[in-house]
VOLOFI-17478 format. One record per atom (N, C-alpha, C): x, y, z. Coordinates in steps of 0.2 Angstrom, whole numbers, padded with zeros to 4 digits, always signed. Layout:
% residues N
XYZ...
This chain:
% residues 387
-0043+0224+0137-0038+0220+0134-0041+0213+0132-0045+0211+0136-0048+0204+0135-0053+0204+0129-0057+0210+0128-0061+0211+0123-0057+0211+0116-0051+0214+0116-0047+0214+0110-0045+0207+0108-0043+0204+0113-0040+0197+0112-0046+0192+0109-0052+0193+0112-0058+0189+0109-0059+0191+0102-0059+0198+0100-0060+0200+0094-0055+0197+0089-0049+0197+0091-0043+0195+0086-0044+0187+0085-0046+0184+0090-0047+0176+0089-0053+0175+0085-0058+0179+0085-0064+0178+0081-0062+0180+0074-0058+0185+0073-0056+0187+0066-0052+0181+0063-0047+0178+0067-0043+0173+0065-0047+0167+0063-0052+0165+0067-0056+0159+0065-0060+0160+0059-0062+0167+0058-0066+0168+0052-0062+0167+0046-0056+0169+0046-0051+0169+0041-0050+0161+0039-0049+0157+0044-0048+0150+0043-0054+0147+0040-0060+0149+0042-0066+0146+0039-0067+0148+0031-0065+0155+0030-0066+0157+0023-0061+0153+0019-0054+0152+0021-0049+0149+0017-0051+0141+0016-0054+0138+0021-0056+0131+0021-0062+0131+0016-0066+0135+0016-0072+0135+0011-0069+0136+0004-0064+0140+0003-0062+0142-0004-0058+0136-0006-0054+0132-0002-0049+0128-0004-0052+0121-0006-0056+0120-0011-0059+0114-0014-0057+0113-0021-0056+0107-0023-0054+0106-0030-0058+0099-0032-0059+0099-0039-0062+0093-0041-0057+0088-0043-0059+0081-0043-0055+0076-0045-0059+0071-0049-0056+0067-0053-0060+0063-0057-0064+0057-0053-0061+0054-0049-0065+0049-0045-0065+0051-0037-0061+0055-0035-0061+0058-0028-0067+0063-0028-0071+0062-0022-0076+0067-0021-0073+0074-0019-0076+0079-0021-0073+0086-0019-0071+0085-0011-0065+0088-0010-0063+0087-0003-0059+0093+0000-0059+0094+0006-0057+0100+0009-0049+0098+0011-0045+0103+0009-0038+0102+0010-0035+0108+0014-0034+0106+0021-0032+0112+0025-0024+0111+0026-0021+0117+0024-0014+0116+0023-0011+0115+0030-0013+0118+0035-0010+0117+0042-0011+0110+0044-0015+0105+0041-0015+0098+0043-0012+0094+0038-0009+0096+0033-0005+0092+0028+0001+0089+0032+0001+0083+0033+0006+0080+0037+0010+0075+0033+0017+0075+0034+0021+0070+0031+0024+0065+0036+0021+0059+0037+0023+0054+0042+0030+0053+0042+0033+0052+0047+0041+0051+0047+0042+0043+0046+0039+0041+0041+0039+0034+0039+0045+0032+0034+0051+0034+0036+0057+0033+0031+0061+0028+0035+0061+0022+0032+0066+0017+0035+0073+0019+0035+0077+0016+0040+0084+0018+0040+0088+0015+0034+0092+0019+0031+0095+0017+0025+0101+0012+0026+0103+0009+0022+0110+0005+0022+0114+0010+0017+0120+0007+0016+0125+0011+0012+0122+0012+0005+0123+0018+0002+0120+0019-0004+0125+0016-0009+0123+0012-0015+0127+0009-0020+0131+0015-0023+0138+0013-0025+0142+0017-0028+0141+0018-0035+0137+0014-0038+0136+0014-0045+0129+0016-0047+0128+0018-0053+0121+0019-0056+0118+0012-0057+0111+0012-0055+0108+0006-0056+0107+0005-0064+0108-0002-0066+0107-0004-0073+0099-0005-0073+0097-0007-0079+0090-0009-0081+0087-0014-0076+0091-0019-0076+0089-0025-0071+0088-0023-0064+0092-0019-0062+0092-0016-0055+0087-0011-0054+0085-0007-0059+0080-0003-0058+0073-0006-0058+0072-0011-0063+0066-0015-0063+0065-0019-0056+0070-0021-0053+0070-0025-0047+0067-0021-0041+0069-0014-0041+0066-0010-0036+0059-0009-0036+0055-0011-0041+0048-0010-0042+0045-0017-0039+0048-0022-0038+0045-0029-0036+0045-0030-0029+0039-0032-0027+0038-0034-0020+0037-0041-0020+0042-0045-0017+0043-0052-0017+0040-0055-0011+0036-0061-0012+0033-0064-0006+0038-0069-0003+0038-0069+0004+0042-0074+0007+0037-0077+0013+0036-0083+0012+0032-0087+0017+0036-0089+0023+0035-0086+0029+0040-0087+0035+0038-0094+0038+0033-0097+0037+0032-0104+0039+0036-0108+0035+0036-0107+0028+0040-0111+0024+0048-0110+0025+0049-0104+0027+0056-0102+0029+0059-0106+0035+0054-0107+0040+0056-0111+0046+0057-0118+0044+0054-0120+0039+0054-0127+0037+0060-0129+0033+0064-0123+0030+0069-0124+0025+0067-0127+0019+0061-0125+0017+0058-0128+0011+0061-0126+0005+0060-0130-0001+0063-0128-0007+0060-0122-0010+0053-0120-0009+0050-0114-0011+0053-0108-0008+0055-0108-0001+0058-0103+0002+0065-0102-0001+0068-0107-0002+0075-0107-0004+0075-0103-0011+0071-0105-0016+0071-0102-0022+0069-0095-0022+0065-0093-0017+0063-0085-0016+0069-0082-0014+0073-0085-0009+0079-0082-0007+0084-0081-0012+0085-0086-0016+0089-0086-0022+0087-0080-0027+0081-0079-0028+0079-0073-0032+0081-0067-0029+0080-0066-0022+0082-0060-0019+0089-0059-0019+0093-0064-0018+0100-0063-0019+0103-0061-0026+0099-0064-0031+0101-0063-0038+0099-0056-0040+0092-0054-0038+0089-0048-0041+0089-0042-0037+0090-0042-0030+0090-0037-0025+0083-0033-0026+0078-0036-0025+0071-0032-0026+0070-0027-0021+0066-0022-0023+0065-0016-0019+0061-0018-0012+0057-0023-0012+0053-0025-0007+0052-0032-0006+0051-0034+0001+0049-0041+0002+0043-0041+0007+0038-0046+0005+0032-0046+0009+0032-0052+0013+0031-0052+0020+0031-0058+0024+0024-0061+0024+0023-0067+0023+0017-0071+0023+0018-0076+0028+0012-0080+0030+0012-0085+0035+0007-0084+0040+0006-0089+0044+0001-0089+0049+0004-0089+0056+0002-0085+0061+0004-0084+0068+0011-0084+0068+0014-0080+0064+0022-0079+0065+0024-0076+0071+0029-0079+0074+0031-0077+0081+0037-0072+0080+0039-0068+0085+0044-0063+0085+0051-0066+0082+0052-0072+0085+0058-0075+0084+0059-0077+0076+0053-0079+0073+0053-0081+0066+0054-0075+0062+0051-0069+0064+0052-0063+0060+0059-0060+0060+0062-0061+0066+0069-0058+0066+0073-0062+0062+0072-0069+0062+0076-0074+0058+0076-0072+0051+0069-0071+0049+0068-0069+0042+0072-0063+0040+0071-0058+0044+0075-0052+0042+0082-0052+0041+0085-0056+0046+0092-0057+0046+0094-0062+0040+0090-0066+0038+0091-0071+0033+0092-0067+0026+0087-0062+0025+0087-0058+0019+0093-0054+0019+0095-0051+0025+0101-0047+0025+0107-0051+0023+0107-0057+0025+0113-0061+0024+0114-0063+0016+0108-0062+0013+0109-0064+0005+0110-0057+0001+0112-0052+0004+0114-0046+0001+0120-0043+0003+0123-0039-0001+0130-0036+0000+0128-0029+0003+0134-0026+0006+0133-0020+0010+0132-0014+0005+0134-0015-0001+0132-0010-0006+0126-0010-0010+0122-0015-0008+0115-0016-0011+0110-0012-0008+0105-0010-0011+0099-0006-0008+0095-0012-0005+0095-0012+0002+0091-0017+0006+0084-0016+0004+0081-0022+0003+0073-0021+0002+0070-0019+0008+0064-0016+0007+0060-0014+0013+0055-0020+0014+0054-0021+0020+0050-0027+0023+0043-0025+0024+0038-0028+0021+0031-0026+0021+0027-0032+0024+0021-0031+0027+0017-0036+0029+0010-0034+0029+0005-0038+0028-0002-0036+0029-0003-0036+0037-0007-0030+0039-0007-0030+0046-0014-0026+0048-0019-0029+0045-0026-0026+0047-0029-0028+0053-0026-0034+0056-0029-0037+0062-0035-0042+0060-0037-0045+0065-0043-0050+0064-0040-0055+0059-0044-0056+0054-0042-0062+0049-0036-0061+0045-0033-0055+0045-0027-0053+0041-0022-0050+0045-0018-0054+0048-0012-0052+0052-0007-0058+0053-0003-0059+0048+0002-0064+0048+0007-0064+0055+0009-0058+0057+0013-0057+0063+0008-0057+0069+0006-0063+0071+0001-0063+0077+0003-0069+0082+0009-0072+0081+0011-0077+0085+0014-0074+0092+0018-0078+0095+0021-0076+0101+0026-0070+0100+0024-0065+0105+0028-0059+0105+0025-0053+0101+0019-0055+0098+0015-0050+0094+0008-0049+0097+0006-0043+0098-0001-0042+0100-0006-0044+0095-0010-0048+0096-0016-0050+0092-0021-0045+0091-0022-0042+0086-0026-0036+0085-0033-0039+0084-0038-0035+0086-0045-0037+0085-0046-0035+0077-0052-0037+0074-0054-0035+0068-0054-0028+0067-0052-0025+0061-0053-0018+0059-0060-0015+0061-0065-0019+0059-0072-0017+0060-0073-0016+0068-0070-0020+0072-0072-0020+0079-0067-0014+0082-0061-0013+0080-0057-0008+0082-0060-0001+0080-0063+0000+0074-0066+0006+0072-0072+0007+0076-0076+0002+0077-0083+0004+0079-0084+0003+0087-0079+0000+0091-0080-0001+0098-0075+0002+0102-0069+0003+0099-0063+0006+0103-0064+0013+0103-0062+0016+0109-0061+0023+0110-0055+0026+0106-0055+0032+0105-0049+0035+0101-0042+0033+0105-0043+0034+0112-0037+0032+0116-0035+0025+0116-0040+0021+0116-0039+0013+0115-0035+0012+0109-0038+0015+0103-0035+0014+0097-0027+0016+0097-0026+0022+0099-0019+0024+0099-0015+0019+0103-0017+0017+0109-0013+0013+0113-0011+0006+0110-0016+0003+0107-0015-0004+0104-0011-0003+0097-0012+0003+0094-0008+0004+0087-0001+0005+0089+0000+0009+0094+0007+0011+0096+0011+0004+0099+0007+0000+0102+0010-0006+0105+0012-0010+0099+0007-0011+0094+0009-0016+0089+0014-0013+0084+0014-0006+0083+0019-0003+0079+0026-0004+0082+0027-0004+0088+0034-0005+0091+0036-0012+0090+0031-0017+0091+0033-0024+0090+0035-0025+0083+0032-0022+0078+0034-0023+0071+0040-0020+0069+0041-0014+0072+0048-0010+0071+0053-0014+0073+0053-0017+0079+0058-0021+0082+0060-0027+0078+0056-0030+0074+0058-0035+0070+0060-0033+0062+0060-0027+0061+0063-0025+0055+0057-0023+0049+0051-0022+0052+0046-0021+0047+0046-0013+0045+0046-0012+0038+0046-0005+0036+0039-0002+0033+0035-0007+0031+0028-0005+0028+0023-0010+0031+0017-0007+0032+0011-0012+0033+0006-0010+0028+0003-0015+0025-0003-0015+0021-0009-0014+0025-0011-0008+0027-0016-0007+0031-0016+0001+0033-0021+0004+0035-0028+0001+0037-0032+0001+0030-0038-0002+0032-0043-0003+0026-0048+0003+0026-0049+0006+0021-0053+0012+0020-0060+0010+0017-0060+0004+0014-0066+0002+0011-0072+0002+0016-0078+0005+0013-0083+0006+0018-0089+0001+0016-0090-0003+0021-0095-0009+0021-0096-0011+0028-0102-0013+0030-0103-0016+0037-0104-0023+0037-0107-0026+0031-0109-0033+0031-0108-0036+0024-0102-0035+0021-0100-0037+0015-0098-0044+0016-0100-0049+0011-0099-0056+0012-0092-0057+0010-0088-0053+0006-0081-0054+0004-0077-0051+0010-0078-0045+0011-0073-0042+0016-0074-0044+0023-0081-0045+0025-0083-0047+0031-0081-0042+0037-0077-0044+0042-0075-0039+0047-0069-0035+0046-0067-0035+0039-0061-0032+0037-0063-0024+0036-0069-0023+0036-0071-0016+0034-0077-0013+0039-0077-0007+0039-0082-0003+0043-0086+0001+0039-0092+0004+0041-0097+0008+0037-0097+0015+0038-0095+0017+0044-0096+0025+0046-0089+0028+0044-0090+0033+0039-0083+0036+0036-0080+0040+0042-0084+0043+0046-0080+0047+0051-0077+0043+0056-0079+0037+0058-0076+0032+0062-0070+0030+0059-0071+0028+0053-0065+0025+0049-0059+0030+0048-0061+0037+0047-0056+0042+0047-0052+0043+0053-0056+0043+0059-0053+0044+0065-0048+0038+0067-0050+0032+0066-0046+0026+0067-0040+0026+0062-0041+0028+0056-0036+0028+0051-0030+0033+0053-0033+0039+0055-0028+0044+0057-0024+0041+0063-0027+0038+0068-0023+0036+0074-0018+0030+0072-0020+0026+0067-0016+0021+0064-0010+0024+0061-0011+0029+0057-0005+0032+0053-0001+0035+0058-0003+0039+0062+0001+0042+0067+0006+0037+0071+0002+0032+0073+0006+0027+0077+0012+0024+0073+0010+0021+0068+0015+0017+0064+0020+0022+0061+0018+0027+0058+0023+0032+0055+0028+0034+0061+0026+0036+0067+0031+0038+0072+0035+0032+0074+0034+0026+0072+0038+0021+0073+0042+0018+0067+0043+0023+0062+0046+0022+0056+0043+0017+0051+0037+0016+0052+0033+0011+0047+0028+0015+0043+0029+0014+0036+0025+0017+0032+0018+0013+0031+0012+0016+0032+0006+0013+0031+0004+0014+0024+0001+0008+0021-0002+0008+0014-0009+0007+0015-0013+0012+0014-0020+0012+0014-0023+0008+0008-0029+0005+0009-0032+0001+0004-0039+0000+0005-0043-0001-0001-0040-0003-0008-0044+0002-0012-0040+0007-0015-0043+0012-0020-0045+0009-0026-0051+0011-0028-0055+0017-0026-0061+0015-0021-0060+0009-0018-0065+0007-0013-0069+0001-0015-0068-0005-0012-0071-0011-0014-0076-0014-0009-0079-0009-0005-0084-0011+0000-0090-0015-0002-0091-0014-0009-0097-0017-0012-0095-0023-0016-0089-0025-0016-0088-0031-0021-0092-0037-0019-0093-0041-0024-0098-0047-0023-0094-0053-0024-0088-0053-0027-0083-0058-0028-0077-0058-0025-0074-0063-0023-0067-0063-0020-0062-0061-0026-0058-0056-0026-0054-0054-0032-0048-0059-0033-0047-0064-0028-0043-0069-0029-0046-0074-0035-0052-0074-0035-0056-0079-0039-0059-0076-0046-0061-0069-0045-0065-0066-0051-0065-0059-0050-0067-0055-0055-0067-0048-0055-0074-0046-0053-0075-0040-0049-0081-0037-0048-0082-0031-0052-0088-0029-0054-0089-0022-0057-0093-0018-0052-0091-0012-0050-0094-0008-0045-0097-0002-0048-0103+0000-0044-0106+0006-0046-0103+0011-0040-0098+0015-0041-0095+0018-0036-0099+0023-0033-0099+0023-0026-0102+0028-0022-0098+0034-0020-0101+0040-0019-0097+0046-0017-0092+0045-0011-0095+0041-0006-0091+0040+0000-0085+0036-0001-0086+0031-0006-0080+0026-0007-0074+0030-0008-0074+0035-0012-0067+0038-0014-0066+0044-0009-0072+0047-0007-0071+0053-0002-0066+0052+0004-0067+0046+0006-0063+0044+0012-0056+0044+0011-0054+0042+0004-0047+0042+0002-0044+0049+0002-0048+0053-0001-0046+0060-0002-0045+0063+0005-0050+0062+0009-0050+0065+0016-0043+0063+0020-0041+0057+0019-0035+0054+0022-0029+0057+0019-0029+0057+0012-0023+0059+0009-0022+0067+0009-0027+0071+0010-0027+0078+0011-0023+0079+0017-0023+0075+0022-0020+0076+0029-0013+0072+0029-0012+0066+0026-0006+0063+0026-0004+0062+0019+0001+0066+0017+0002+0067+0010+0008+0063+0007+0011+0059+0011+0016+0054+0008+0016+0047+0010+0010+0045+0011+0009+0038+0013+0009+0033+0007+0007+0027+0008+0006+0022+0002-0002+0021+0001-0003+0019-0005-0010+0018-0007-0010+0011-0011-0014+0006-0009-0015+0000-0013-0021+0001-0018-0019-0001-0025-0024+0000-0030-0028-0007-0031-0034-0007-0032-0038-0013-0032-0040-0015-0039-0041-0022-0040-0042-0025-0046-0050-0025-0047-0053-0019-0048-0060-0019-0049-0062-0015-0055-0067-0017-0058-0070-0013-0064-0075-0008-0061-0076-0002-0064-0081+0003-0062-0086+0003-0067-0092+0003-0065-0098+0004-0069-0098+0010-0074-0098+0009-0081-0098+0014-0085-0092+0019-0085-0086+0016-0083-0080+0020-0083-0074+0015-0085-0069+0019-0087-0063+0015-0089-0063+0010-0094-0068+0010-0098-0069+0006-0104-0068-0001-0102-0070-0003-0096-0070-0010-0094-0064-0012-0091-0059-0008-0091-0052-0010-0088-0053-0009-0080-0049-0013-0077-0049-0013-0070-0045-0007-0067-0047-0004-0062-0043+0002-0059-0036+0002-0059-0034-0004-0056-0026-0005-0055-0022-0005-0061-0025-0006-0067-0022-0006-0073-0024-0001-0078-0027+0004-0075-0030+0010-0079-0027+0016-0077-0023+0019-0082-0020+0026-0081-0025+0031-0080-0031+0030-0083-0037+0035-0082-0039+0035-0074-0039+0029-0071-0041+0029-0064-0036+0031-0059-0029+0031-0061-0024+0032-0057-0020+0039-0058-0022+0042-0064-0018+0048-0066-0019+0054-0061-0024+0054-0057-0026+0059-0052-0020+0059-0047-0017+0054-0045-0013+0053-0040-0006+0058-0041-0004+0057-0047+0002+0061-0049+0000+0069-0049-0006+0070-0050-0008+0077-0051-0009+0080-0044-0013+0076-0040-0015+0079-0033-0011+0077-0027-0008+0071-0028-0004+0068-0022+0002+0065-0025+0007+0069-0027+0013+0067-0030+0018+0063-0026+0017+0064-0019+0021+0060-0015+0019+0053-0013+0013+0052-0014+0010+0045-0013+0013+0040-0017+0015+0034-0014+0018+0028-0017+0012+0023-0018+0011+0022-0025+0006+0017-0027+0008+0010-0027+0005+0005-0024+0006-0002-0024+0000-0005-0027+0001-0010-0031-0004-0014-0034-0007-0019-0028-0013-0021-0029-0014-0027-0025-0011-0033-0028-0011-0039-0025-0008-0045-0028-0010-0046-0035-0004-0046-0039-0005-0047-0046-0007-0054-0049-0006-0059-0044-0008-0065-0046-0015-0067-0045-0019-0062-0043-0026-0063-0042-0030-0064-0049-0035-0068-0049-0039-0069-0055-0042-0062-0058-0043-0058-0053-0046-0051-0055-0041-0047-0059-0035-0048-0058-0030-0044-0062-0029-0047-0069-0030-0053-0070-0028-0056-0076-0035-0056-0081-0040-0054-0078-0047-0055-0082-0047-0050-0088-0050-0052-0093-0051-0047-0099-0058-0047-0101-0060-0041-0102-0067-0040-0103-0069-0043-0110-0075-0047-0110-0077-0049-0116-0074-0056-0118-0070-0059-0114-0067-0065-0116-0065-0069-0110-0064-0076-0110-0062-0080-0104-0054-0080-0104-0051-0078-0109-0044-0078-0110-0041-0074-0104-0035-0076-0101-0032-0072-0096-0026-0069-0098-0024-0063-0096-0018-0060-0097-0012-0064-0094-0006-0064-0097-0001-0067-0093+0002-0062-0089+0007-0064-0084+0009-0060-0079+0014-0055-0081+0017-0056-0087+0021-0051-0090+0017-0045-0092+0012-0046-0096+0007-0041-0098+0004-0037-0092+0002-0041-0087-0001-0038-0081+0004-0033-0078+0010-0035-0077+0015-0031-0074+0017-0025-0078+0017-0025-0084+0019-0019-0089+0013-0015-0088+0007-0017-0089+0001-0013-0089+0000-0009-0082+0002-0012-0077+0002-0009-0070+0007-0003-0069+0013-0004-0072+0017+0002-0072+0015+0007-0077+0012+0006-0082+0010+0011-0087+0004+0014-0084+0000+0011-0080-0006+0014-0077-0004+0019-0071+0002+0019-0069+0005+0023-0064+0007+0020-0057+0006+0014-0056+0008+0011-0050+0016+0011-0050+0018+0012-0043+0025+0012-0042+0028+0005-0040+0024+0001-0037+0027-0005-0034+0022-0011-0036+0025-0016-0038+0021-0022-0041+0021-0027-0035+0015-0029-0032+0015-0033-0027+0013-0040-0029+0017-0045-0027+0015-0052-0029+0014-0056-0023+0008-0060-0023+0006-0063-0017+0009-0070-0016+0007-0074-0011+0011-0080-0009+0011-0085-0014+0006-0084-0019+0006-0089-0025+0011-0089-0030+0015-0083-0030+0020-0082-0035+0026-0085-0033+0029-0089-0037+0036-0092-0036+0041-0089-0040+0047-0091-0039+0053-0087-0042+0052-0087-0050+0049-0093-0053+0049-0093-0060+0044-0087-0063+0038-0087-0059+0034-0081-0061+0037-0074-0060+0040-0073-0055+0044-0067-0054+0049-0065-0060+0052-0071-0062+0057-0070-0067+0054-0068-0074+0048-0071-0075+0044-0070-0081+0042-0062-0081+0039-0060-0075+0037-0053-0075+0043-0048-0076+0048-0050-0072+0054-0046-0073+0057-0045-0080+0057-0050-0083+0059-0050-0090+0055-0046-0095+0048-0047-0094+0044-0043-0098+0045-0035-0097+0046-0033-0090+0047-0026-0088+0053-0024-0091+0058-0028-0091+0065-0026-0094+0064-0025-0102+0061-0029-0105+0060-0028-0112+0056-0022-0114+0051-0020-0110+0047-0014-0111+0051-0008-0110+0055-0008-0105+0060-0003-0103+0064-0001-0108+0067-0006-0112+0072-0005-0117+0068-0003-0123+0062-0004-0124+0058-0003-0131+0055+0004-0130+0053+0006-0125+0048+0012-0124+0051+0018-0120+0052+0023-0123+0054+0029-0119+0049+0031-0113+0043+0031-0115+0038+0033-0110+0038+0029-0104+0039+0022-0106+0039+0017-0100+0045+0018-0096+0051+0020-0099+0057+0021-0096+0056+0027-0091+0053+0032-0093+0051+0038-0089+0047+0036-0083+0042+0032-0084+0038+0030-0078+0042+0025-0073+0046+0021-0076+0050+0017-0071+0055+0021-0068+0059+0025-0071+0064+0030-0068+0061+0034-0062+0055+0037-0064+0051+0041-0059+0049+0036-0052+0047+0030-0054+0045+0026-0048+0051+0024-0044+0057+0022-0048+0063+0021-0044+0065+0026-0040+0065+0032-0042+0067+0038-0038+0063+0039-0032+0057+0038-0033+0052+0038-0027+0054+0033-0022+0055+0027-0024+0057+0021-0020+0064+0023-0016+0069+0025-0020+0075+0026-0017+0075+0032-0012+0071+0037-0014+0070+0042-0009+0068+0040-0002+0063+0035-0002+0061+0032+0004+0066+0028+0008+0071+0026+0004+0076+0022+0007+0082+0027+0010+0082+0033+0008+0087+0038+0011+0086+0040+0018
């Protein structure tokens, strides 16, 4: 009986190996990757919904669902005019997302911010999902009293055991969930060990990054928080800060392979797209604004939600062959046309800039059927996340 059991197990393992070897597919920028069906996981990162609106969303309300509005919690604590104008924008437009910014934000301040946002909305509104950068190290706004201060992503990836990673990620995820966070812009999949721009925000070994990323996604999704991996297609070799200028990359196979490896396993997380040019590709357009660069997501990973990086970065407004910059309305429209679902605005964006972008998006929605279809598809994905 024991011999038969052993033989059956060997046959079963052989079939798995054959299926795994067969199940490869090509992607324009993703390296060929192995997709094992039994490992396709859908993280339970669905925020708790509020009451669903009783009416269909109009054009303005649809466009607003695509907007991620910045809110500086340090300024909110000061009752500043800038935070007041952002709150007025939230009350007027009911955006799909709000991003928390600030330094060393404490638990009490985060709870107050979440309550303040809810106070500016009605029960029948779709409540915005609350997002925050949460890489650790240099990039962790929620790091004040009541929050665990994470080491840099590079240190966590390279020096923590898998058990240590799981423990700290679970602790941090519970803390963020308790103050109403729904999404985190992390972890970082960019591969680099000594990049002058990313510094300790990135690590170099793809296997180590994959293990830490998997532990991160499991921990946060189990606490109802959606991870948004970044920055596709991989900016580990950038030479310029994208806040100040655009870089042109000679993309390495490993840069995109790590993304496909993670997305083959976690099929409904978020991905942040980067404002970088690719050597001899995309006709000089940056990836985040290029349909050619992002079209593969709809084909291979239709459940993924695509977020732009901060659209106020200089890299987003750059134009090849000229020093003239694109205006924010043009950038926003191009980002949706490229296939992004959510438009992220950094802390430099004020309410006037947000209104300008919103107006341009509404005009394009009314004028273009193809654009309407892209917006409607994005809105549906966002509302599904809120159900």
